[in-house]
C-alpha positions as CSV (number, residue, x, y, z in Angstrom):
1,M,38.8,-42.5,3.0
2,L,40.3,-43.0,6.4
3,R,40.4,-39.3,7.0
4,S,36.7,-39.0,6.2
5,F,36.0,-41.7,8.8
6,F,37.9,-39.9,11.5
7,I,36.1,-36.6,10.7
8,L,32.8,-38.4,10.8
9,A,33.7,-40.1,14.1
10,A,34.7,-36.7,15.6
11,V,31.4,-35.1,14.6
12,F,29.5,-38.0,16.2
13,A,31.6,-37.7,19.4
14,V,30.9,-34.0,19.6
15,A,27.2,-34.5,19.0
16,A,27.1,-37.2,21.7
17,C,28.5,-34.8,24.3
18,A,25.8,-32.2,23.6
19,G,22.9,-32.1,26.0
20,P,19.2,-32.4,25.1
21,P,17.7,-29.3,23.5
22,S,15.6,-27.1,25.8
23,L,12.0,-27.1,24.5
24,P,9.6,-24.2,25.1
25,D,7.0,-24.7,27.7
26,R,4.0,-25.2,25.3
27,P,1.3,-27.8,25.1
28,G,2.4,-30.7,22.8
29,Y,5.9,-30.9,24.1
30,A,6.6,-34.0,26.2
31,R,8.3,-33.5,29.6
32,A,11.4,-35.4,30.5
33,A,10.2,-36.5,33.9
34,A,7.3,-38.9,33.7
35,G,5.5,-37.6,36.8
36,T,5.4,-33.9,36.0
37,R,2.0,-33.8,34.3
38,A,-1.3,-34.8,35.8
39,A,-3.4,-37.5,34.0
40,P,-6.3,-36.2,32.0
41,G,-9.7,-36.2,33.7
42,L,-12.3,-38.7,32.7
43,L,-15.5,-37.5,30.9
44,P,-18.9,-38.8,31.9
45,L,-20.1,-41.5,29.5
46,D,-23.7,-40.2,29.4
47,G,-22.8,-37.0,27.7
48,L,-20.7,-38.7,25.0
49,L,-23.4,-41.3,24.3
50,A,-26.0,-38.5,24.0
51,A,-23.9,-36.6,21.6
52,A,-23.4,-39.7,19.5
53,E,-27.1,-40.5,19.2
54,V,-28.2,-37.1,17.8
55,P,-31.0,-37.9,15.3
56,G,-30.0,-37.3,11.7
57,R,-26.3,-37.3,12.4
58,A,-25.8,-40.8,10.9
59,E,-27.8,-39.9,7.8
60,A,-25.8,-36.7,7.3
61,A,-22.6,-38.6,7.7
62,G,-23.7,-41.2,5.2
63,T,-24.6,-38.5,2.7
64,E,-21.2,-36.9,3.1
65,V,-19.4,-40.2,2.6
66,A,-21.5,-41.0,-0.5
67,A,-20.7,-37.5,-2.0
68,R,-17.0,-38.0,-1.2
69,A,-17.0,-41.4,-2.8
70,A,-18.6,-40.0,-5.9
71,R,-16.0,-37.2,-6.1
72,L,-13.2,-39.8,-5.8
73,R,-14.7,-42.0,-8.5
74,A,-14.9,-39.0,-10.8
75,R,-11.2,-38.2,-10.1
76,A,-10.3,-41.9,-10.7
77,A,-12.1,-41.8,-14.1
78,A,-10.3,-38.7,-15.1
79,L,-7.0,-40.4,-14.3
80,R,-7.8,-43.3,-16.5
81,R,-8.2,-41.1,-19.6
82,P,-5.3,-40.7,-22.0
83,V,-2.9,-37.9,-21.0
84,L,-2.0,-36.9,-24.6
85,D,-4.4,-36.3,-27.4
86,A,-3.9,-38.0,-30.7
87,A,-2.2,-35.1,-32.5
88,T,0.3,-34.6,-29.7
89,R,1.0,-38.3,-29.5
90,A,1.7,-38.5,-33.2
91,R,4.0,-35.4,-33.1
92,L,6.0,-36.9,-30.2
93,A,6.2,-40.3,-31.9
94,A,7.6,-38.6,-35.1
95,A,10.1,-36.7,-33.0
96,V,11.3,-39.9,-31.3
97,A,11.5,-41.6,-34.7
98,R,13.6,-38.7,-36.1
99,Q,15.9,-38.8,-33.0
100,R,16.4,-42.6,-33.4
101,A,17.2,-42.2,-37.1
102,R,20.2,-40.0,-36.4
């Protein structure tokens, strides 16, 4: 037990001495220094508001949400049904009863 503790402590000590991994220079990886990346630019609000007020967009989104809700309700109803039919349930109950009788 004590030997396992010392081995584990040695592994942690070696891991603590290792430097941070070098990450590839790709988007999505954070930089170590805080000031190395420029802040993102601001978008004009007029364009965003105009895109949000496209006629028919809200109705289409409402239709999509209603269709998704109907699909989810159908899946929930399918999950409420019995998993086993009556014949399989009877066969399994008989097998369990035989096993308990031994």
